[in-house]
GUZARO-105384 format. One record per residue (C-alpha): residue number from 1; residue in three letters; x, y, z. Coordinates in Angstrom, 2 decimals. Layout:
% GUZARO-105384
k->NUM | r->ALA | X->X | Y->Y | Z->Z .
...
% end
This chain:
% GUZARO-105384
k->1 | r->MET | X->-42.67 | Y->65.49 | Z->48.56 .
k->2 | r->ILE | X->-44.79 | Y->63.98 | Z->51.20 .
k->3 | r->PRO | X->-43.52 | Y->60.82 | Z->53.16 .
k->4 | r->LEU | X->-44.36 | Y->57.48 | Z->51.65 .
k->5 | r->SER | X->-44.83 | Y->54.40 | Z->53.93 .
k->6 | r->VAL | X->-45.70 | Y->50.68 | Z->53.33 .
k->7 | r->LEU | X->-48.54 | Y->48.35 | Z->54.53 .
k->8 | r->ASP | X->-47.51 | Y->44.79 | Z->54.28 .
k->9 | r->LEU | X->-49.73 | Y->41.81 | Z->54.77 .
k->10 | r->ALA | X->-47.18 | Y->39.02 | Z->55.03 .
k->11 | r->THR | X->-48.63 | Y->37.55 | Z->52.04 .
k->12 | r->VAL | X->-48.35 | Y->33.85 | Z->51.43 .
k->13 | r->ALA | X->-48.30 | Y->33.08 | Z->47.73 .
k->14 | r->SER | X->-48.77 | Y->29.67 | Z->45.82 .
k->15 | r->GLY | X->-45.64 | Y->27.80 | Z->46.48 .
k->16 | r->SER | X->-44.77 | Y->29.51 | Z->49.78 .
k->17 | r->SER | X->-45.46 | Y->28.88 | Z->53.41 .
k->18 | r->PRO | X->-46.54 | Y->31.61 | Z->56.32 .
k->19 | r->ALA | X->-42.96 | Y->31.30 | Z->57.64 .
k->20 | r->GLN | X->-41.73 | Y->32.33 | Z->54.26 .
k->21 | r->ALA | X->-44.08 | Y->35.08 | Z->54.12 .
k->22 | r->LEU | X->-43.10 | Y->36.39 | Z->57.43 .
k->23 | r->GLY | X->-39.41 | Y->36.00 | Z->56.58 .
k->24 | r->GLU | X->-39.93 | Y->38.17 | Z->53.53 .
k->25 | r->THR | X->-41.95 | Y->40.87 | Z->55.50 .
k->26 | r->THR | X->-38.96 | Y->41.11 | Z->57.71 .
k->27 | r->ASP | X->-36.61 | Y->41.50 | Z->54.64 .
k->28 | r->LEU | X->-39.04 | Y->43.92 | Z->53.35 .
k->29 | r->ALA | X->-38.89 | Y->45.92 | Z->56.53 .
k->30 | r->ARG | X->-35.12 | Y->46.21 | Z->56.24 .
k->31 | r->LEU | X->-35.17 | Y->47.22 | Z->52.61 .
k->32 | r->VAL | X->-37.90 | Y->50.17 | Z->52.91 .
k->33 | r->GLU | X->-36.02 | Y->51.35 | Z->55.94 .
k->34 | r->GLN | X->-32.87 | Y->51.81 | Z->53.79 .
k->35 | r->LEU | X->-34.85 | Y->53.20 | Z->51.05 .
k->36 | r->GLY | X->-36.11 | Y->56.00 | Z->53.15 .
k->37 | r->TYR | X->-39.95 | Y->55.13 | Z->53.62 .
k->38 | r->HIS | X->-41.16 | Y->56.49 | Z->56.67 .
k->39 | r->ARG | X->-43.15 | Y->53.52 | Z->58.22 .
k->40 | r->LEU | X->-44.20 | Y->49.96 | Z->57.87 .
k->41 | r->TRP | X->-47.39 | Y->48.61 | Z->59.14 .
k->42 | r->VAL | X->-48.91 | Y->45.09 | Z->59.35 .
k->43 | r->ALA | X->-52.55 | Y->44.28 | Z->59.33 .
k->44 | r->GLU | X->-54.69 | Y->42.02 | Z->61.52 .
k->45 | r->HIS | X->-56.44 | Y->39.38 | Z->59.43 .
k->46 | r->HIS | X->-57.69 | Y->35.99 | Z->60.43 .
k->47 | r->ALA | X->-58.67 | Y->32.82 | Z->58.75 .
k->48 | r->MET | X->-57.12 | Y->33.99 | Z->55.47 .
k->49 | r->LEU | X->-54.48 | Y->31.40 | Z->53.98 .
k->50 | r->ALA | X->-52.84 | Y->34.24 | Z->51.79 .
k->51 | r->ILE | X->-52.32 | Y->36.40 | Z->54.76 .
k->52 | r->ALA | X->-49.94 | Y->35.45 | Z->57.85 .
k->53 | r->SER | X->-50.31 | Y->38.87 | Z->59.93 .
k->54 | r->SER | X->-52.60 | Y->37.53 | Z->62.40 .
k->55 | r->ALA | X->-50.82 | Y->38.88 | Z->65.28 .
k->56 | r->PRO | X->-49.67 | Y->42.32 | Z->64.58 .
k->57 | r->ALA | X->-47.98 | Y->42.98 | Z->68.08 .
k->58 | r->VAL | X->-45.93 | Y->39.77 | Z->67.71 .
k->59 | r->VAL | X->-44.73 | Y->40.72 | Z->64.13 .
k->60 | r->ILE | X->-43.98 | Y->44.44 | Z->65.14 .
k->61 | r->ALA | X->-41.87 | Y->43.32 | Z->67.95 .
k->62 | r->HIS | X->-39.90 | Y->41.13 | Z->65.49 .
k->63 | r->LEU | X->-39.58 | Y->43.75 | Z->62.86 .
k->64 | r->ALA | X->-38.34 | Y->46.56 | Z->65.41 .
k->65 | r->ASN | X->-35.57 | Y->44.08 | Z->66.49 .
k->66 | r->ALA | X->-34.52 | Y->43.70 | Z->62.80 .
k->67 | r->THR | X->-34.57 | Y->47.45 | Z->62.09 .
k->68 | r->SER | X->-33.28 | Y->50.43 | Z->63.84 .
k->69 | r->THR | X->-35.06 | Y->53.70 | Z->62.66 .
k->70 | r->ILE | X->-38.13 | Y->53.08 | Z->60.53 .
k->71 | r->ARG | X->-41.70 | Y->53.40 | Z->62.30 .
k->72 | r->LEU | X->-43.60 | Y->50.39 | Z->62.59 .
k->73 | r->GLY | X->-47.10 | Y->49.54 | Z->63.70 .
k->74 | r->SER | X->-50.43 | Y->48.05 | Z->63.09 .
k->75 | r->GLY | X->-52.47 | Y->48.88 | Z->59.94 .
k->76 | r->GLY | X->-54.42 | Y->47.73 | Z->62.08 .
k->77 | r->VAL | X->-55.42 | Y->45.98 | Z->65.13 .
k->78 | r->MET | X->-59.06 | Y->45.52 | Z->64.88 .
k->79 | r->LEU | X->-60.18 | Y->46.51 | Z->68.29 .
k->80 | r->PRO | X->-63.44 | Y->44.78 | Z->68.54 .
k->81 | r->ASN | X->-61.74 | Y->41.48 | Z->68.44 .
k->82 | r->HIS | X->-59.93 | Y->42.37 | Z->71.87 .
k->83 | r->ALA | X->-59.98 | Y->43.79 | Z->75.27 .
k->84 | r->PRO | X->-58.77 | Y->47.49 | Z->75.18 .
k->85 | r->LEU | X->-56.48 | Y->46.91 | Z->78.04 .
k->86 | r->VAL | X->-54.82 | Y->44.02 | Z->76.36 .
k->87 | r->ILE | X->-54.15 | Y->46.18 | Z->73.30 .
k->88 | r->ALA | X->-52.83 | Y->49.03 | Z->75.51 .
k->89 | r->GLU | X->-50.41 | Y->46.69 | Z->77.46 .
k->90 | r->GLN | X->-48.89 | Y->45.01 | Z->74.37 .
k->91 | r->PHE | X->-48.40 | Y->48.51 | Z->72.50 .
k->92 | r->ALA | X->-47.22 | Y->50.20 | Z->75.60 .
k->93 | r->THR | X->-44.57 | Y->47.42 | Z->75.83 .
k->94 | r->LEU | X->-43.44 | Y->47.90 | Z->72.52 .
k->95 | r->GLU | X->-43.03 | Y->51.69 | Z->73.01 .
k->96 | r->ALA | X->-41.01 | Y->51.16 | Z->76.08 .
k->97 | r->LEU | X->-38.79 | Y->48.79 | Z->74.13 .
k->98 | r->HIS | X->-38.54 | Y->50.71 | Z->70.94 .
k->99 | r->PRO | X->-39.24 | Y->54.38 | Z->72.08 .
k->100 | r->GLY | X->-40.50 | Y->56.70 | Z->69.33 .
k->101 | r->ARG | X->-40.92 | Y->54.01 | Z->66.76 .
k->102 | r->ILE | X->-44.18 | Y->52.40 | Z->67.47 .
k->103 | r->ASP | X->-47.57 | Y->53.06 | Z->65.84 .
k->104 | r->LEU | X->-51.13 | Y->51.93 | Z->66.93 .
k->105 | r->GLY | X->-53.57 | Y->51.67 | Z->64.11 .
k->106 | r->LEU | X->-57.02 | Y->50.77 | Z->65.20 .
k->107 | r->GLY | X->-59.91 | Y->49.50 | Z->63.07 .
k->108 | r->ARG | X->-63.38 | Y->48.40 | Z->63.86 .
k->109 | r->ALA | X->-63.87 | Y->45.85 | Z->61.41 .
k->110 | r->PRO | X->-63.42 | Y->42.06 | Z->62.50 .
k->111 | r->GLY | X->-60.81 | Y->41.18 | Z->59.80 .
k->112 | r->THR | X->-62.31 | Y->37.85 | Z->59.44 .
k->113 | r->ASP | X->-65.59 | Y->35.81 | Z->58.97 .
k->114 | r->HIS | X->-68.45 | Y->35.56 | Z->61.43 .
k->115 | r->ARG | X->-67.36 | Y->32.23 | Z->62.73 .
k->116 | r->THR | X->-63.74 | Y->33.36 | Z->63.54 .
k->117 | r->ALA | X->-64.90 | Y->36.36 | Z->65.00 .
k->118 | r->ARG | X->-66.74 | Y->34.55 | Z->67.36 .
k->119 | r->ALA | X->-64.06 | Y->32.42 | Z->68.34 .
k->120 | r->LEU | X->-61.85 | Y->35.51 | Z->68.92 .
k->121 | r->ARG | X->-64.20 | Y->37.29 | Z->70.93 .
k->122 | r->ARG | X->-65.78 | Y->34.26 | Z->72.91 .
k->123 | r->SER | X->-68.95 | Y->36.39 | Z->73.09 .
k->124 | r->PRO | X->-72.25 | Y->36.25 | Z->71.37 .
k->125 | r->ASP | X->-72.12 | Y->40.03 | Z->70.64 .
k->126 | r->LEU | X->-70.37 | Y->40.60 | Z->67.45 .
k->127 | r->ARG | X->-71.23 | Y->43.93 | Z->66.86 .
k->128 | r->ALA | X->-68.68 | Y->46.80 | Z->66.77 .
k->129 | r->ALA | X->-71.04 | Y->49.20 | Z->68.49 .
k->130 | r->SER | X->-68.74 | Y->49.75 | Z->71.43 .
k->131 | r->PHE | X->-65.77 | Y->50.85 | Z->69.22 .
k->132 | r->PRO | X->-65.73 | Y->54.59 | Z->70.27 .
k->133 | r->ASP | X->-65.98 | Y->53.70 | Z->73.75 .
k->134 | r->ASP | X->-62.98 | Y->51.22 | Z->73.61 .
k->135 | r->VAL | X->-60.79 | Y->53.73 | Z->71.56 .
k->136 | r->VAL | X->-61.26 | Y->56.15 | Z->74.39 .
k->137 | r->GLU | X->-60.72 | Y->53.57 | Z->77.13 .
k->138 | r->LEU | X->-57.60 | Y->52.25 | Z->75.49 .
k->139 | r->ILE | X->-56.15 | Y->55.86 | Z->75.10 .
k->140 | r->GLY | X->-56.96 | Y->56.34 | Z->78.76 .
k->141 | r->TYR | X->-54.64 | Y->53.51 | Z->79.68 .
k->142 | r->LEU | X->-51.80 | Y->55.01 | Z->77.49 .
k->143 | r->ILE | X->-52.04 | Y->58.94 | Z->77.96 .
k->144 | r->PRO | X->-49.60 | Y->60.09 | Z->80.75 .
k->145 | r->ARG | X->-51.54 | Y->62.01 | Z->83.40 .
k->146 | r->GLU | X->-49.76 | Y->64.75 | Z->84.96 .
k->147 | r->GLY | X->-49.67 | Y->64.80 | Z->88.82 .
k->148 | r->ALA | X->-51.47 | Y->61.43 | Z->88.99 .
k->149 | r->SER | X->-50.37 | Y->58.04 | Z->89.80 .
k->150 | r->PRO | X->-50.24 | Y->55.55 | Z->87.00 .
k->151 | r->HIS | X->-53.29 | Y->53.72 | Z->85.82 .
k->152 | r->PRO | X->-53.96 | Y->50.86 | Z->88.29 .
k->153 | r->PHE | X->-54.40 | Y->48.44 | Z->85.55 .
k->154 | r->ALA | X->-51.87 | Y->49.38 | Z->82.89 .
k->155 | r->THR | X->-48.64 | Y->47.34 | Z->82.52 .
k->156 | r->PRO | X->-46.01 | Y->48.71 | Z->81.92 .
k->157 | r->GLY | X->-47.99 | Y->51.82 | Z->82.97 .
k->158 | r->SER | X->-49.05 | Y->55.06 | Z->81.42 .
k->159 | r->GLY | X->-46.51 | Y->57.30 | Z->79.77 .
k->160 | r->TYR | X->-45.42 | Y->54.86 | Z->77.04 .
k->161 | r->LEU | X->-47.56 | Y->56.31 | Z->74.25 .
k->162 | r->PRO | X->-47.40 | Y->54.83 | Z->70.69 .
k->163 | r->GLU | X->-48.67 | Y->56.99 | Z->68.01 .
k->164 | r->VAL | X->-52.33 | Y->56.17 | Z->67.91 .
k->165 | r->TRP | X->-54.15 | Y->56.33 | Z->64.49 .
k->166 | r->LEU | X->-57.95 | Y->55.61 | Z->63.40 .
k->167 | r->LEU | X->-58.24 | Y->53.46 | Z->60.29 .
k->168 | r->GLY | X->-61.15 | Y->53.47 | Z->58.02 .
k->169 | r->SER | X->-63.05 | Y->52.67 | Z->54.93 .
k->170 | r->SER | X->-66.03 | Y->54.59 | Z->55.95 .
k->171 | r->THR | X->-67.41 | Y->57.88 | Z->57.02 .
k->172 | r->PHE | X->-67.88 | Y->56.43 | Z->60.50 .
k->173 | r->SER | X->-64.18 | Y->56.15 | Z->61.47 .
k->174 | r->ALA | X->-63.56 | Y->59.51 | Z->59.60 .
k->175 | r->GLN | X->-66.08 | Y->61.35 | Z->61.82 .
k->176 | r->LEU | X->-64.83 | Y->59.39 | Z->64.93 .
k->177 | r->ALA | X->-61.13 | Y->60.28 | Z->64.32 .
k->178 | r->GLY | X->-62.05 | Y->63.86 | Z->63.80 .
k->179 | r->MET | X->-64.31 | Y->64.15 | Z->66.88 .
k->180 | r->LEU | X->-61.31 | Y->62.42 | Z->69.02 .
k->181 | r->GLY | X->-58.53 | Y->64.55 | Z->67.52 .
k->182 | r->LEU | X->-56.66 | Y->61.59 | Z->65.94 .
k->183 | r->PRO | X->-54.73 | Y->61.06 | Z->62.58 .
k->184 | r->PHE | X->-56.77 | Y->59.34 | Z->60.30 .
k->185 | r->SER | X->-55.61 | Y->56.83 | Z->57.68 .
k->186 | r->PHE | X->-58.12 | Y->55.85 | Z->54.90 .
k->187 | r->ALA | X->-58.29 | Y->52.65 | Z->53.03 .
k->188 | r->TYR | X->-58.53 | Y->54.02 | Z->49.57 .
k->189 | r->HIS | X->-57.06 | Y->50.50 | Z->48.38 .
k->190 | r->PHE | X->-60.38 | Y->48.84 | Z->48.93 .
k->191 | r->ALA | X->-63.00 | Y->51.66 | Z->49.57 .
k->192 | r->PRO | X->-62.30 | Y->54.33 | Z->46.83 .
k->193 | r->ASP | X->-65.69 | Y->55.27 | Z->46.31 .
k->194 | r->LEU | X->-65.96 | Y->56.97 | Z->49.80 .
k->195 | r->LEU | X->-62.54 | Y->58.56 | Z->49.92 .
k->196 | r->ASP | X->-63.47 | Y->62.41 | Z->49.19 .
k->197 | r->GLN | X->-66.53 | Y->62.24 | Z->51.54 .
k->198 | r->ALA | X->-64.60 | Y->60.56 | Z->54.29 .
k->199 | r->LEU | X->-61.74 | Y->62.88 | Z->54.34 .
k->200 | r->SER | X->-63.95 | Y->65.99 | Z->53.96 .
k->201 | r->LEU | X->-65.95 | Y->64.70 | Z->56.99 .
k->202 | r->TYR | X->-62.79 | Y->64.10 | Z->59.04 .
k->203 | r->ARG | X->-61.46 | Y->67.58 | Z->58.42 .
k->204 | r->SER | X->-64.78 | Y->69.32 | Z->59.14 .
k->205 | r->SER | X->-65.34 | Y->67.22 | Z->62.33 .
k->206 | r->PHE | X->-61.83 | Y->67.54 | Z->63.61 .
k->207 | r->GLN | X->-61.29 | Y->68.83 | Z->67.13 .
k->208 | r->PRO | X->-57.67 | Y->69.49 | Z->68.63 .
k->209 | r->SER | X->-56.83 | Y->66.94 | Z->71.28 .
k->210 | r->MET | X->-53.76 | Y->66.37 | Z->73.48 .
k->211 | r->LEU | X->-52.41 | Y->63.80 | Z->70.75 .
k->212 | r->LEU | X->-52.97 | Y->66.01 | Z->67.84 .
k->213 | r->ASP | X->-53.67 | Y->69.63 | Z->67.25 .
k->214 | r->HIS | X->-54.51 | Y->69.89 | Z->63.53 .
k->215 | r->PRO | X->-55.83 | Y->67.15 | Z->61.05 .
k->216 | r->CYS | X->-53.59 | Y->64.51 | Z->59.75 .
k->217 | r->VAL | X->-54.39 | Y->62.37 | Z->56.74 .
k->218 | r->MET | X->-52.80 | Y->59.06 | Z->55.31 .
k->219 | r->VAL | X->-54.05 | Y->57.46 | Z->52.32 .
k->220 | r->ALA | X->-53.43 | Y->53.73 | Z->51.80 .
k->221 | r->ALA | X->-53.16 | Y->53.01 | Z->48.15 .
k->222 | r->SER | X->-52.50 | Y->49.95 | Z->45.96 .
k->223 | r->VAL | X->-49.37 | Y->50.40 | Z->44.07 .
k->224 | r->LEU | X->-47.24 | Y->48.21 | Z->41.82 .
k->225 | r->CYS | X->-44.39 | Y->49.31 | Z->39.87 .
k->226 | r->ALA | X->-42.30 | Y->47.59 | Z->37.29 .
k->227 | r->PRO | X->-39.81 | Y->48.65 | Z->34.72 .
k->228 | r->THR | X->-42.40 | Y->48.70 | Z->31.84 .
k->229 | r->LEU | X->-46.18 | Y->49.21 | Z->31.91 .
k->230 | r->ASP | X->-46.70 | Y->46.08 | Z->30.09 .
k->231 | r->GLU | X->-44.68 | Y->44.07 | Z->32.77 .
k->232 | r->ALA | X->-46.65 | Y->46.00 | Z->35.65 .
k->233 | r->ARG | X->-49.81 | Y->44.92 | Z->34.11 .
k->234 | r->TYR | X->-49.02 | Y->41.26 | Z->33.73 .
k->235 | r->LEU | X->-47.77 | Y->41.10 | Z->37.13 .
k->236 | r->SER | X->-50.97 | Y->42.72 | Z->38.37 .
k->237 | r->GLY | X->-52.73 | Y->39.47 | Z->37.22 .
k->238 | r->SER | X->-52.08 | Y->37.83 | Z->40.66 .
k->239 | r->THR | X->-54.15 | Y->40.49 | Z->42.15 .
k->240 | r->ALA | X->-56.79 | Y->40.39 | Z->39.62 .
k->241 | r->LEU | X->-57.41 | Y->36.62 | Z->39.94 .
k->242 | r->SER | X->-57.18 | Y->37.00 | Z->43.82 .
k->243 | r->ILE | X->-59.93 | Y->39.73 | Z->43.59 .
k->244 | r->LEU | X->-62.24 | Y->37.32 | Z->41.60 .
k->245 | r->GLN | X->-61.75 | Y->34.37 | Z->43.84 .
k->246 | r->SER | X->-62.32 | Y->36.43 | Z->47.00 .
k->247 | r->ARG | X->-65.52 | Y->37.69 | Z->45.32 .
k->248 | r->THR | X->-66.69 | Y->34.29 | Z->44.71 .
k->249 | r->GLY | X->-65.80 | Y->32.88 | Z->48.15 .
k->250 | r->THR | X->-62.71 | Y->31.00 | Z->46.97 .
k->251 | r->VAL | X->-60.04 | Y->30.88 | Z->49.63 .
k->252 | r->GLY | X->-56.66 | Y->30.25 | Z->48.70 .
k->253 | r->LEU | X->-52.99 | Y->31.45 | Z->48.53 .
k->254 | r->LEU | X->-52.11 | Y->34.50 | Z->46.14 .
k->255 | r->PRO | X->-52.14 | Y->33.12 | Z->42.70 .
k->256 | r->SER | X->-48.87 | Y->33.75 | Z->40.31 .
k->257 | r->PRO | X->-49.14 | Y->35.86 | Z->37.34 .
k->258 | r->GLU | X->-48.81 | Y->32.70 | Z->35.22 .
k->259 | r->GLU | X->-51.67 | Y->31.15 | Z->36.79 .
k->260 | r->ALA | X->-53.63 | Y->34.38 | Z->36.20 .
k->261 | r->ALA | X->-52.61 | Y->34.27 | Z->32.46 .
k->262 | r->GLN | X->-53.86 | Y->30.95 | Z->32.10 .
k->263 | r->TYR | X->-57.18 | Y->31.85 | Z->33.78 .
k->264 | r->SER | X->-59.97 | Y->32.36 | Z->30.87 .
k->265 | r->PHE | X->-61.75 | Y->35.42 | Z->32.41 .
k->266 | r->SER | X->-65.42 | Y->35.76 | Z->31.17 .
k->267 | r->ASP | X->-66.83 | Y->39.24 | Z->30.18 .
k->268 | r->GLU | X->-68.61 | Y->39.43 | Z->33.72 .
k->269 | r->GLU | X->-65.52 | Y->38.61 | Z->35.49 .
k->270 | r->THR | X->-63.47 | Y->40.93 | Z->33.55 .
k->271 | r->ASP | X->-65.78 | Y->43.77 | Z->34.28 .
k->272 | r->VAL | X->-65.61 | Y->43.00 | Z->38.14 .
k->273 | r->VAL | X->-61.66 | Y->42.86 | Z->37.97 .
k->274 | r->SER | X->-61.54 | Y->46.13 | Z->35.78 .
k->275 | r->GLN | X->-63.68 | Y->48.13 | Z->38.34 .
k->276 | r->ALA | X->-61.71 | Y->46.84 | Z->41.16 .
k->277 | r->LEU | X->-58.46 | Y->47.62 | Z->39.86 .
k->278 | r->ALA | X->-59.62 | Y->51.06 | Z->38.45 .
k->279 | r->SER | X->-58.10 | Y->52.59 | Z->41.66 .
k->280 | r->HIS | X->-54.92 | Y->50.75 | Z->41.76 .
k->281 | r->ILE | X->-51.86 | Y->52.67 | Z->40.54 .
k->282 | r->ILE | X->-49.92 | Y->50.07 | Z->38.17 .
k->283 | r->GLY | X->-47.37 | Y->50.86 | Z->35.85 .
k->284 | r->ASP | X->-43.77 | Y->52.04 | Z->35.09 .
k->285 | r->PRO | X->-42.01 | Y->54.40 | Z->37.47 .
k->286 | r->GLU | X->-43.09 | Y->57.73 | Z->35.81 .
k->287 | r->THR | X->-46.89 | Y->56.44 | Z->35.51 .
k->288 | r->VAL | X->-46.66 | Y->55.44 | Z->39.37 .
k->289 | r->ARG | X->-45.23 | Y->58.71 | Z->40.34 .
k->290 | r->GLU | X->-47.88 | Y->60.67 | Z->38.46 .
k->291 | r->GLY | X->-50.64 | Y->58.46 | Z->39.91 .
k->292 | r->LEU | X->-49.38 | Y->59.15 | Z->43.46 .
k->293 | r->LEU | X->-49.08 | Y->63.06 | Z->42.84 .
k->294 | r->ALA | X->-52.57 | Y->63.20 | Z->41.46 .
k->295 | r->LEU | X->-53.61 | Y->61.44 | Z->44.58 .
k->296 | r->GLU | X->-51.63 | Y->63.74 | Z->46.66 .
k->297 | r->ARG | X->-53.41 | Y->66.67 | Z->44.91 .
k->298 | r->ARG | X->-56.88 | Y->65.34 | Z->45.22 .
k->299 | r->THR | X->-56.51 | Y->64.50 | Z->48.77 .
k->300 | r->GLY | X->-54.11 | Y->66.82 | Z->50.29 .
k->301 | r->ALA | X->-52.73 | Y->63.67 | Z->52.14 .
k->302 | r->ASP | X->-49.79 | Y->64.30 | Z->54.75 .
k->303 | r->GLU | X->-48.80 | Y->60.78 | Z->53.84 .
k->304 | r->ILE | X->-49.32 | Y->57.93 | Z->51.31 .
k->305 | r->MET | X->-49.05 | Y->54.16 | Z->52.36 .
k->306 | r->LEU | X->-48.50 | Y->51.84 | Z->49.62 .
k->307 | r->SER | X->-49.97 | Y->48.36 | Z->49.71 .
k->308 | r->THR | X->-48.20 | Y->46.15 | Z->46.98 .
k->309 | r->ARG | X->-49.31 | Y->42.47 | Z->46.83 .
k->310 | r->ALA | X->-47.15 | Y->40.53 | Z->44.31 .
k->311 | r->HIS | X->-46.60 | Y->36.63 | Z->44.04 .
k->312 | r->SER | X->-42.67 | Y->37.05 | Z->44.60 .
k->313 | r->PHE | X->-40.68 | Y->38.91 | Z->47.10 .
k->314 | r->GLU | X->-38.44 | Y->40.20 | Z->44.36 .
k->315 | r->VAL | X->-41.19 | Y->41.71 | Z->42.48 .
k->316 | r->ARG | X->-42.56 | Y->43.40 | Z->45.57 .
k->317 | r->ALA | X->-38.80 | Y->44.53 | Z->46.61 .
k->318 | r->ARG | X->-38.29 | Y->45.96 | Z->43.15 .
k->319 | r->SER | X->-41.56 | Y->47.97 | Z->43.15 .
k->320 | r->MET | X->-40.68 | Y->49.45 | Z->46.57 .
k->321 | r->ARG | X->-37.22 | Y->50.60 | Z->45.10 .
k->322 | r->LEU | X->-38.43 | Y->51.87 | Z->41.81 .
k->323 | r->VAL | X->-41.29 | Y->54.05 | Z->43.48 .
k->324 | r->ALA | X->-38.57 | Y->55.14 | Z->45.89 .
k->325 | r->GLU | X->-36.13 | Y->56.29 | Z->43.32 .
k->326 | r->SER | X->-38.93 | Y->58.05 | Z->41.23 .
k->327 | r->TRP | X->-40.07 | Y->59.83 | Z->44.57 .
k->328 | r->GLY | X->-36.68 | Y->60.83 | Z->45.04 .
k->329 | r->LEU | X->-36.39 | Y->59.17 | Z->48.44 .
k->330 | r->VAL | X->-32.91 | Y->57.31 | Z->47.09 .
k->331 | r->ALA | X->-30.90 | Y->58.04 | Z->44.17 .
k->332 | r->PRO | X->-31.65 | Y->55.65 | Z->41.16 .
k->333 | r->THR | X->-29.41 | Y->52.76 | Z->40.71 .
k->334 | r->SER | X->-27.37 | Y->52.42 | Z->37.57 .
% end
């Protein structure tokens, strides 16, 4: 069985707070470490009330101190928002503090709206056209150079190298990851239509590098597991209503399943939500296991990362435990 990992957004649900969400992410990191998951990533998002992970490096540092073995990283840092040197320094420092446990996943989307992107970058140029050059520059700060003095800019200096990944939901990032010889993580959880094309292009474009000698694929999927199929479907109402709200420009906290059950979806809204949820793996443990196996067979993935959004931490934690048991990571509880 291939490794399973976790993507957590420090979700702020209705009735909760960012502080509570970050505390729950910490508790989840401890739990999934015990359950045998390979890594946990947090994602950079801005100006989104339902997501508290706007500063990945800070969150990762906290999670690393709260755990001991699980890999931790960004899924991802949105590089167009930052100077490459700043990210190199942050993640080299994390690697120096927690050697062999830090991942640097890089994305080229802003992770926010136009106005916030401008505030982050302090520049009128909000395009991501420089992303390939920025990735190369960043890696240059991190790679130890044999026989050469440390890079004059990098602190704590080259040689503290996290595991660098490119993230993407398009063929652009897939091809770039292949050309640079980097592992690639595809966001199937929100761009399912491009999955096969992107992975094919990544593998066909791959050129071995000093960081990686063969293609390495991770697929991120939305997964919600409950003891019964009916309960899983009911709990997924939170995500369904959240998807609809985001499509209509309504910004808010993650709604509860009760709120979703009380909402009267029109036929058009039902179609929108059904289409969006079609790629989600929702069900009881056997259904979820079969869904993950089908995704592995389809993609040849080396690893699958689970993104589980649920209104309560207890539901999210239970989902992670049920999947771990069905995947054979831990023995089933009595």
